[in-house]
TORDO-959834 format. One record per residue (C-alpha): residue number from 1; residue in three letters; chain; x, y, z. Coordinates in Angstrom, 3 decimals, decimal comma. Example, Ala and Ser with C-alpha at 12.3 -4.5 7.8 and 13.67 -1.06 7.14 Angstrom:
<recs>
 pos code unit       px       py       pz
   1  ALA    A   12,300   -4,500    7,800
   2  SER    A   13,670   -1,060    7,140
</recs>
This chain:
<recs>
 pos code unit       px       py       pz
   1  MET    A   18,425   17,561  -61,185
   2  LYS    A   17,631   15,231  -58,320
   3  TYR    A   13,918   15,011  -57,617
   4  SER    A   12,713   15,121  -54,025
   5  LEU    A    9,636   16,116  -52,066
   6  LYS    A   11,184   19,536  -51,330
   7  ASN    A   11,436   20,601  -54,961
   8  SER    A    8,365   18,782  -56,374
   9  PHE    A    4,591   18,990  -56,126
  10  ILE    A    2,240   15,984  -56,036
  11  THR    A   -1,348   16,570  -57,170
  12  LEU    A   -4,334   15,270  -55,213
  13  HIS    A   -5,109   12,867  -58,077
  14  ALA    A   -1,595   11,385  -57,848
  15  LYS    A   -1,868   11,038  -54,055
  16  GLU    A   -5,162    9,169  -54,412
  17  LYS    A   -3,619    6,826  -57,000
  18  MET    A   -0,606    6,245  -54,733
  19  ARG    A   -2,978    5,197  -51,969
  20  TYR    A   -5,045    2,994  -54,331
  21  TYR    A   -2,012    1,170  -55,793
  22  ASN    A   -0,097    1,156  -52,475
  23  ILE    A    2,874    3,119  -53,843
  24  SER    A    5,096    5,120  -51,490
  25  GLN    A    6,714    8,517  -52,103
  26  LYS    A   10,091    6,822  -51,805
  27  GLN    A    9,227    4,583  -54,762
  28  ILE    A    8,016    7,601  -56,778
  29  PHE    A   11,241    9,534  -56,341
  30  LYS    A   13,311    6,394  -56,988
  31  ILE    A   11,520    6,089  -60,345
  32  LEU    A   12,047    9,772  -61,185
  33  ASN    A   15,743    9,701  -60,251
  34  HIS    A   16,551    6,279  -61,785
  35  PRO    A   13,967    5,385  -64,458
  36  THR    A   14,344    2,371  -66,722
  37  LYS    A   12,243    4,066  -69,421
  38  VAL    A   11,263    7,682  -70,168
  39  GLU    A    8,725    8,626  -72,854
  40  ASN    A    7,060   11,846  -73,931
  41  PHE    A    3,377   11,587  -73,087
  42  LYS    A    1,593   12,567  -76,301
  43  ILE    A   -1,850   13,319  -74,863
  44  ILE    A   -0,668   16,089  -72,511
  45  GLU    A    1,803   18,543  -74,000
  46  GLY    A    5,076   18,706  -72,067
  47  ALA    A    4,335   15,692  -69,855
  48  LYS    A    6,756   12,793  -69,510
  49  ASP    A    6,089    9,225  -68,480
  50  TYR    A    8,706    7,552  -66,268
  51  SER    A    8,610    3,828  -65,532
  52  ARG    A   10,551    1,252  -63,563
  53  ASP    A   10,222   -2,454  -62,810
  54  PHE    A    9,879   -3,508  -59,180
  55  GLY    A   10,593   -7,207  -59,055
  56  LYS    A    9,438   -9,579  -61,759
  57  LYS    A    5,724   -8,881  -61,438
  58  LYS    A    5,203   -5,154  -60,840
  59  LYS    A    5,848   -2,098  -63,025
  60  ILE    A    5,154    1,438  -61,785
  61  PHE    A    4,554    4,478  -64,005
  62  VAL    A    4,801    8,156  -63,011
  63  MET    A    3,513   11,011  -65,184
  64  MET    A    5,255   14,325  -64,545
  65  LYS    A    5,089   17,799  -66,055
  66  TYR    A    6,923   21,032  -65,300
  67  GLU    A    4,542   23,772  -64,179
  68  ARG    A    5,911   27,150  -63,131
  69  LYS    A    9,471   25,764  -63,279
  70  LYS    A    8,584   23,154  -60,647
  71  PRO    A    8,177   19,423  -61,378
  72  THR    A    4,569   18,361  -60,800
  73  ILE    A    3,612   14,708  -60,469
  74  ILE    A    0,280   14,430  -62,271
  75  SER    A   -0,524   10,739  -62,022
  76  VAL    A    0,816    7,389  -60,832
  77  TRP    A   -0,256    3,882  -61,771
  78  SER    A    0,933    0,313  -61,528
  79  LEU    A    0,685   -2,737  -63,755
  80  ILE    A    1,064   -6,336  -62,731
  81  LYS    A    2,883   -8,342  -65,355
  82  SER    A    1,420  -11,624  -66,494
  83  LYS    A    3,306  -14,620  -67,849
  84  ASN    A    2,254  -13,736  -71,409
  85  CYS    A    3,854  -10,252  -71,406
</recs>
C-alpha cells in the first residue's frame, strides 16, 4: 500500500509536532513509503514506528497506527545526530 494524504489521517498532535520540528508532509510520506527502519511501538498496541535518515545529521521518526482500517499518523519527531552517536 502506498501512503498518501488521500488515504491517511494526521492527528492534531502530529501536525503540531511537524510545525515544531519543521517537517513537511512530503517528508512524512517519503518515510512511510521508504523507511530505513520499522519497529513495533510497544507502548501503544498496534502502533508502528517508521524512521529514516535525512542527511548525516537528521533522523525523522513517524508513529502510525491503523484506526478504522485507515492509517493514522499519531506523532512525528526528529533527532539531530551528534558525533558520538
